[in-house]
C-alpha positions in Angstrom: 103.1 76.8 120.7 100.7 74.1 121.2 99.0 76.6 123.5 98.6 79.2 121.1 97.1 76.3 118.7 94.9 75.1 121.5 93.6 79.0 122.0 93.1 79.5 118.5 91.1 76.2 118.0 88.9 76.9 121.3 88.7 80.6 120.4 88.3 80.6 116.5 84.5 81.4 116.2 85.6 85.0 117.1 87.3 85.0 114.3 84.5 84.2 111.3 83.9 88.3 111.0 87.6 89.1 110.7 88.0 89.0 106.9 84.4 90.9 106.7 85.1 93.7 109.0 89.1 94.1 107.0 86.9 94.3 103.6 84.8 96.7 104.9 87.1 98.9 106.3 89.3 99.4 103.2 86.0 100.2 100.9 85.4 103.2 103.5 87.7 105.1 102.3 89.2 108.6 103.8 90.4 111.5 102.3 93.9 111.4 102.7 96.5 114.6 103.1 99.9 114.0 101.6 102.2 113.6 104.9 104.3 116.7 105.6 107.7 116.7 104.6 110.3 116.3 107.5 111.4 119.2 109.7 115.4 119.9 110.0 114.9 119.1 113.6 113.2 115.5 112.3 115.8 114.8 110.1 118.5 115.4 113.1 116.7 112.5 114.4 116.7 110.0 111.9 120.2 111.0 111.7 120.6 110.1 115.1 118.8 106.7 115.1 121.1 105.9 111.9 124.4 106.8 114.1 123.0 104.3 116.9 122.2 101.9 114.2 125.6 102.0 113.0 127.3 101.5 116.7 124.7 98.4 117.1 126.3 97.1 113.9 129.3 97.5 114.8 129.1 96.2 118.0 127.2 92.5 117.3 129.5 92.4 114.2 133.0 92.5 116.3 
């Protein structure tokens, strides 16, 4: 943690423009298309993730 603080203080001049770049990027809005609904195969993948999640929760709870 101290090493991270030293690096931060040493390189803080590189972060001066960081907030300005974010605000400029937010000002430039790209035309976003709405996301497409999930296909049947993608829903099966989501279900598989939840099954693995359930087994992981039960394993760590035991």
